[in-house]
MOPAC internal coordinates of N, CA, C and O (Angstrom, degrees):
PM7 1SCF
backbone

  N    0.0000 0     0.00 0     0.00 0    0    0    0
  C    1.4206 1     0.00 0     0.00 0    1    0    0
  C    1.3997 1   113.52 1     0.00 0    2    1    0
  O    1.2310 1   118.91 1   -49.36 1    3    2    1
  N    1.3283 1   119.68 1   130.64 1    3    2    1
  C    1.5370 1   123.13 1   177.21 1    5    3    2
  C    1.5736 1   110.35 1   -87.80 1    6    5    3
  O    1.2310 1   123.79 1   -51.68 1    7    6    5
  N    1.1857 1   110.33 1   128.32 1    7    6    5
  C    1.6027 1   113.24 1   179.56 1    9    7    6
  C    1.5963 1   105.70 1   -72.52 1   10    9    7
  O    1.2310 1   118.31 1   -28.43 1   11   10    9
  N    1.2320 1   120.82 1   151.57 1   11   10    9
  C    1.3901 1   128.48 1   177.81 1   13   11   10
  C    1.4135 1   117.28 1  -105.25 1   14   13   11
  O    1.2310 1   120.62 1   -51.43 1   15   14   13
  N    1.3015 1   116.42 1   128.57 1   15   14   13
  C    1.4953 1   125.80 1  -177.97 1   17   15   14
  C    1.5058 1   109.56 1  -117.37 1   18   17   15
  O    1.2310 1   120.08 1   -58.34 1   19   18   17
  N    1.3191 1   117.45 1   121.66 1   19   18   17
  C    1.5122 1   118.17 1   179.33 1   21   19   18
  C    1.6404 1   101.98 1  -116.13 1   22   21   19
  O    1.2310 1   124.24 1   -56.05 1   23   22   21
  N    1.3427 1   109.46 1   123.95 1   23   22   21
  C    1.4846 1   121.38 1  -179.01 1   25   23   22
  C    1.4927 1   102.27 1  -103.09 1   26   25   23
  O    1.2310 1   119.14 1   -56.15 1   27   26   25
  N    1.3991 1   119.24 1   123.85 1   27   26   25
  C    1.4594 1   128.06 1  -166.50 1   29   27   26
  C    1.4344 1   107.18 1  -110.52 1   30   29   27
  O    1.2310 1   116.49 1  -178.63 1   31   30   29
  N    1.3648 1   124.27 1     1.37 1   31   30   29
  C    1.4050 1   122.61 1  -176.49 1   33   31   30
  C    1.5188 1   110.32 1  -123.53 1   34   33   31
  O    1.2310 1   125.34 1  -111.87 1   35   34   33
  N    1.3950 1   107.35 1    68.13 1   35   34   33
  C    1.5493 1   109.23 1   177.87 1   37   35   34
  C    1.6083 1   109.08 1  -130.91 1   38   37   35
  O    1.2310 1   123.81 1   -33.15 1   39   38   37
  N    1.2611 1   110.30 1   146.85 1   39   38   37
  C    1.5293 1   118.93 1  -178.41 1   41   39   38
  C    1.4171 1   115.46 1  -119.25 1   42   41   39
  O    1.2310 1   120.03 1   -36.78 1   43   42   41
  N    1.3127 1   117.55 1   143.22 1   43   42   41
  C    1.5578 1   113.23 1   170.82 1   45   43   42
  C    1.5358 1   103.17 1  -129.54 1   46   45   43
  O    1.2310 1   124.41 1   -20.42 1   47   46   45
  N    1.3068 1   109.14 1   159.58 1   47   46   45
  C    1.4810 1   123.43 1   179.81 1   49   47   46
  C    1.5116 1   108.33 1  -119.52 1   50   49   47
  O    1.2310 1   116.89 1   -87.75 1   51   50   49
  N    1.3455 1   123.53 1    92.25 1   51   50   49
  C    1.3892 1   119.11 1  -178.33 1   53   51   50
  C    1.4811 1   110.65 1   -65.23 1   54   53   51
  O    1.2310 1   121.50 1   -30.42 1   55   54   53
  N    1.4026 1   114.74 1   149.58 1   55   54   53
  C    1.5003 1   121.68 1  -170.38 1   57   55   54
  C    1.6054 1   106.73 1   -55.07 1   58   57   55
  O    1.2310 1   120.61 1   139.22 1   59   58   57
  N    1.3446 1   116.44 1   -40.78 1   59   58   57
  C    1.5668 1   117.71 1  -177.06 1   61   59   58
  C    1.5387 1   110.80 1   -59.68 1   62   61   59
  O    1.2310 1   119.68 1   143.04 1   63   62   61
  N    1.3943 1   118.21 1   -36.96 1   63   62   61
  C    1.4929 1   119.46 1   178.86 1   65   63   62
  C    1.4857 1   109.01 1   -73.55 1   66   65   63
  O    1.2310 1   117.09 1   143.96 1   67   66   65
  N    1.2231 1   123.14 1   -36.04 1   67   66   65
  C    1.5549 1   129.20 1   179.02 1   69   67   66
  C    1.5255 1   104.32 1   -61.97 1   70   69   67
  O    1.2310 1   120.55 1   132.74 1   71   70   69
  N    1.4111 1   116.55 1   -47.26 1   71   70   69
  C    1.4052 1   116.59 1  -177.60 1   73   71   70
  C    1.4885 1   114.78 1   -64.79 1   74   73   71
  O    1.2310 1   122.06 1   148.75 1   75   74   73
  N    1.2944 1   113.66 1   -31.25 1   75   74   73
  C    1.5721 1   122.82 1   179.41 1   77   75   74
  C    1.5400 1   105.18 1   -70.17 1   78   77   75
  O    1.2310 1   120.02 1   139.28 1   79   78   77
  N    1.2531 1   117.57 1   -40.72 1   79   78   77
  C    1.5395 1   118.57 1   177.86 1   81   79   78
  C    1.4392 1   114.02 1   -56.75 1   82   81   79
  O    1.2310 1   123.88 1   132.84 1   83   82   81
  N    1.4409 1   110.17 1   -47.16 1   83   82   81
  C    1.5624 1   118.87 1  -179.70 1   85   83   82
  C    1.5748 1   110.51 1   -52.64 1   86   85   83
  O    1.2310 1   123.98 1   141.58 1   87   86   85
  N    1.3861 1   109.97 1   -38.42 1   87   86   85
  C    1.5004 1   112.71 1  -173.53 1   89   87   86
  C    1.5619 1   109.16 1   -73.92 1   90   89   87
  O    1.2310 1   120.24 1   157.77 1   91   90   89
  N    1.3932 1   117.14 1   -22.23 1   91   90   89
  C    1.4493 1   116.16 1  -175.19 1   93   91   90
  C    1.5679 1   117.03 1   -76.43 1   94   93   91
  O    1.2310 1   122.13 1   178.03 1   95   94   93
  N    1.3282 1   113.53 1    -1.97 1   95   94   93
  C    1.5006 1   112.74 1   178.10 1   97   95   94
  C    1.5644 1   110.86 1   124.17 1   98   97   95
  O    1.2310 1   122.78 1    -4.63 1   99   98   97
  N    1.2857 1   112.28 1   175.37 1   99   98   97
  C    1.4438 1   119.13 1  -172.41 1  101   99   98
  C    1.4937 1   115.80 1   -65.62 1  102  101   99
  O    1.2310 1   118.30 1   137.62 1  103  102  101
  N    1.1875 1   120.84 1   -42.38 1  103  102  101
  C    1.4595 1   122.04 1   174.48 1  105  103  102
  C    1.5752 1   117.37 1   -59.01 1  106  105  103
  O    1.2310 1   122.49 1   137.87 1  107  106  105
  N    1.3078 1   112.83 1   -42.13 1  107  106  105
  C    1.4585 1   121.36 1   177.40 1  109  107  106
  C    1.5628 1   107.37 1   -72.26 1  110  109  107
  O    1.2310 1   121.36 1   138.58 1  111  110  109
  N    1.3891 1   115.00 1   -41.42 1  111  110  109
  C    1.5010 1   114.48 1  -173.23 1  113  111  110
  C    1.5646 1   108.85 1   -71.54 1  114  113  111
  O    1.2310 1   118.42 1   154.23 1  115  114  113
  N    1.2840 1   120.61 1   -25.77 1  115  114  113
  C    1.5442 1   123.13 1   172.82 1  117  115  114
  C    1.6100 1   105.08 1   -61.72 1  118  117  115
  O    1.2310 1   118.08 1   134.36 1  119  118  117
  N    1.2794 1   121.27 1   -45.64 1  119  118  117
  C    1.4256 1   124.80 1   174.39 1  121  119  118
  C    1.5567 1   113.62 1   -54.58 1  122  121  119
  O    1.2310 1   122.79 1   126.96 1  123  122  121
  N    1.2755 1   112.26 1   -53.04 1  123  122  121
  C    1.5022 1   118.10 1   178.07 1  125  123  122
  C    1.5575 1   115.19 1   -59.97 1  126  125  123
  O    1.2310 1   122.27 1   139.01 1  127  126  125
  N    1.3117 1   113.26 1   -40.99 1  127  126  125
  C    1.4687 1   117.39 1   177.18 1  129  127  126
  C    1.5711 1   107.66 1   -63.55 1  130  129  127
  O    1.2310 1   116.91 1   137.35 1  131  130  129
  N    1.2972 1   123.47 1   -42.65 1  131  130  129
  C    1.4522 1   124.19 1   179.32 1  133  131  130
  C    1.5170 1   114.13 1   -61.74 1  134  133  131
  O    1.2310 1   122.50 1   135.28 1  135  134  133
  N    1.3777 1   112.82 1   -44.72 1  135  134  133
  C    1.4384 1   120.66 1  -177.90 1  137  135  134
  C    1.6094 1   111.31 1   -67.82 1  138  137  135
  O    1.2310 1   120.88 1   140.40 1  139  138  137
  N    1.3273 1   115.92 1   -39.60 1  139  138  137
  C    1.4170 1   118.52 1   179.86 1  141  139  138
  C    1.5081 1   115.43 1   -78.75 1  142  141  139
  O    1.2310 1   120.40 1   179.97 1  143  142  141
  N    1.3349 1   116.84 1    -0.03 1  143  142  141
  C    1.4968 1   120.54 1   176.57 1  145  143  142
  C    1.5397 1   109.24 1   -79.14 1  146  145  143
  O    1.2310 1   119.18 1   168.83 1  147  146  145
  N    1.3065 1   119.17 1   -11.17 1  147  146  145
  C    1.4590 1   116.35 1  -179.21 1  149  147  146
  C    1.5511 1   101.79 1  -124.25 1  150  149  147
  O    1.2310 1   120.63 1   -63.98 1  151  150  149
  N    1.2655 1   116.41 1   116.02 1  151  150  149
  C    1.3610 1   127.01 1  -168.13 1  153  151  150
  C    1.5932 1   109.68 1   -65.37 1  154  153  151
  O    1.2310 1   117.74 1   150.15 1  155  154  153
  N    1.3483 1   121.91 1   -29.85 1  155  154  153
  C    1.4033 1   118.33 1   178.93 1  157  155  154
  C    1.4498 1   114.93 1   -77.78 1  158  157  155
  O    1.2310 1   119.27 1  -177.89 1  159  158  157
  N    1.3790 1   119.00 1     2.11 1  159  158  157
  C    1.4044 1   121.74 1   171.07 1  161  159  158
  C    1.5240 1   113.45 1   -88.36 1  162  161  159
  O    1.2310 1   120.76 1   157.33 1  163  162  161
  N    1.3411 1   116.15 1   -22.67 1  163  162  161
  C    1.4547 1   113.58 1  -179.97 1  165  163  162
  C    1.5954 1   111.21 1  -127.65 1  166  165  163
  O    1.2310 1   120.68 1   163.80 1  167  166  165
  N    1.2741 1   116.31 1   -16.20 1  167  166  165
  C    1.4899 1   119.29 1  -178.42 1  169  167  166
  C    1.6053 1   108.58 1  -103.70 1  170  169  167
  O    1.2310 1   121.43 1   -75.01 1  171  170  169
  N    1.2079 1   114.88 1   104.99 1  171  170  169
  C    1.4911 1   120.25 1  -173.53 1  173  171  170
  C    1.5214 1   112.74 1   -69.51 1  174  173  171
  O    1.2310 1   122.57 1   147.91 1  175  174  173
  N    1.3841 1   112.69 1   -32.09 1  175  174  173
  C    1.5422 1   114.68 1   175.40 1  177  175  174
  C    1.5585 1   109.31 1   -65.61 1  178  177  175
  O    1.2310 1   119.70 1   140.91 1  179  178  177
  N    1.4373 1   118.18 1   -39.09 1  179  178  177
  C    1.3636 1   118.04 1   176.15 1  181  179  178
  C    1.4950 1   112.49 1   -61.20 1  182  181  179
  O    1.2310 1   121.67 1   137.14 1  183  182  181
  N    1.4149 1   114.41 1   -42.86 1  183  182  181
  C    1.5020 1   118.27 1   175.15 1  185  183  182
  C    1.4670 1   113.32 1   -54.26 1  186  185  183
  O    1.2310 1   118.36 1   138.19 1  187  186  185
  N    1.2660 1   120.72 1   -41.81 1  187  186  185
  C    1.5332 1   127.66 1  -173.58 1  189  187  186
  C    1.5149 1   101.59 1   -68.92 1  190  189  187
  O    1.2310 1   117.12 1   129.53 1  191  190  189
  N    1.2684 1   123.08 1   -50.47 1  191  190  189
  C    1.4298 1   128.30 1  -179.48 1  193  191  190
  C    1.5432 1   108.88 1   -50.81 1  194  193  191
  O    1.2310 1   121.25 1   132.15 1  195  194  193
  N    1.2898 1   115.21 1   -47.85 1  195  194  193
  C    1.5389 1   124.06 1  -174.96 1  197  195  194
  C    1.6109 1   104.02 1   -67.33 1  198  197  195
  O    1.2310 1   119.09 1   133.96 1  199  198  197
  N    1.2727 1   119.35 1   -46.04 1  199  198  197
  C    1.4599 1   120.51 1  -178.70 1  201  199  198
  C    1.4988 1   114.98 1   -64.21 1  202  201  199
  O    1.2310 1   122.27 1   145.49 1  203  202  201
  N    1.3659 1   113.26 1   -34.51 1  203  202  201
  C    1.4899 1   117.06 1   177.17 1  205  203  202
  C    1.5384 1   118.36 1   -54.46 1  206  205  203
  O    1.2310 1   125.04 1   157.65 1  207  206  205
  N    1.4069 1   107.92 1   -22.35 1  207  206  205
  C    1.4332 1   110.17 1   177.31 1  209  207  206
  C    1.5537 1   120.36 1   -70.72 1  210  209  207
  O    1.2310 1   123.02 1   172.57 1  211  210  209
  N    1.3275 1   111.82 1    -7.43 1  211  210  209
  C    1.5864 1   123.60 1   174.31 1  213  211  210
  C    1.4152 1   110.33 1  -122.70 1  214  213  211
  O    1.2310 1   116.39 1   -87.87 1  215  214  213
  N    1.3059 1   124.47 1    92.13 1  215  214  213
  C    1.4381 1   125.62 1   176.16 1  217  215  214
  C    1.5718 1   108.92 1   -52.94 1  218  217  215
  O    1.2310 1   121.54 1   -36.78 1  219  218  217
  N    1.3673 1   114.65 1   143.22 1  219  218  217
  C    1.4852 1   116.15 1  -176.84 1  221  219  218
  C    1.4992 1   113.63 1    85.53 1  222  221  219
  O    1.2310 1   116.43 1   166.49 1  223  222  221
  N    1.3401 1   124.40 1   -13.51 1  223  222  221
  C    1.4050 1   124.18 1  -170.72 1  225  223  222
  C    1.3999 1   109.24 1   -89.13 1  226  225  223
  O    1.2310 1   117.33 1   -52.28 1  227  226  225
  N    1.2547 1   122.68 1   127.72 1  227  226  225
  C    1.4888 1   125.01 1   172.86 1  229  227  226
  C    1.5144 1   107.44 1  -134.76 1  230  229  227
  O    1.2310 1   123.95 1   -14.89 1  231  230  229
  N    1.3832 1   110.03 1   165.11 1  231  230  229
  C    1.3872 1   117.65 1  -178.85 1  233  231  230
  C    1.5615 1   111.62 1  -138.50 1  234  233  231
  O    1.2310 1   119.88 1   -33.43 1  235  234  233
  N    1.3221 1   117.84 1   146.57 1  235  234  233
  C    1.4856 1   124.37 1   170.00 1  237  235  234
  C    1.4775 1   102.20 1   -99.16 1  238  237  235
  O    1.2310 1   122.86 1   -61.11 1  239  238  237
  N    1.4095 1   112.12 1   118.89 1  239  238  237
  C    1.4090 1   117.11 1  -175.44 1  241  239  238
  C    1.7281 1   107.88 1   -97.74 1  242  241  239
  O    1.2310 1   122.98 1   -39.66 1  243  242  241
  N    1.2258 1   111.90 1   140.34 1  243  242  241
  C    1.4823 1   119.50 1   173.26 1  245  243  242
  C    1.4744 1   111.53 1  -128.88 1  246  245  243
  O    1.2310 1   119.60 1   -30.61 1  247  246  245
  N    1.3397 1   118.37 1   149.39 1  247  246  245
  C    1.4799 1   125.54 1   176.85 1  249  247  246
  C    1.5186 1   105.97 1   -63.85 1  250  249  247
  O    1.2310 1   122.15 1   -51.26 1  251  250  249
  N    1.3456 1   113.49 1   128.74 1  251  250  249
  C    1.4501 1   117.13 1   172.98 1  253  251  250
  C    1.5301 1   112.26 1   -69.61 1  254  253  251
  O    1.2310 1   119.80 1   -42.89 1  255  254  253
  N    1.3647 1   117.98 1   137.11 1  255  254  253
  C    1.4983 1   121.59 1  -179.22 1  257  255  254
  C    1.4346 1   108.26 1  -112.96 1  258  257  255
  O    1.2310 1   118.90 1   -97.66 1  259  258  257
  N    1.3523 1   119.70 1    82.34 1  259  258  257
  C    1.4027 1   121.30 1  -175.97 1  261  259  258
  C    1.5545 1   112.84 1   -64.35 1  262  261  259
  O    1.2310 1   121.78 1   -33.52 1  263  262  261
  N    1.3248 1   114.19 1   146.48 1  263  262  261
  C    1.4256 1   118.04 1  -178.17 1  265  263  262
  C    1.4688 1   108.15 1   -73.75 1  266  265  263
  O    1.2310 1   120.74 1   -18.69 1  267  266  265
  N    1.3805 1   116.18 1   161.31 1  267  266  265
  C    1.4566 1   121.82 1   175.27 1  269  267  266
  C    1.3725 1   114.25 1   -86.53 1  270  269  267
  O    1.2310 1   120.10 1   180.00 1  271  270  269

């Protein structure tokens, strides 16, 4: 039996939101660039592949709310 672990402190930045940040100007564009440099933050398929390495590991995803 595999134990189950649920990680509840995870954030994602969907590509559409990152694109909108880029449109908001230089300071927001910098945040978008940092967030999209890590595929697991915007590519859900990449996140699932990463999580498959650890059986029983699950995440509750929430939309990242970058500061202004």
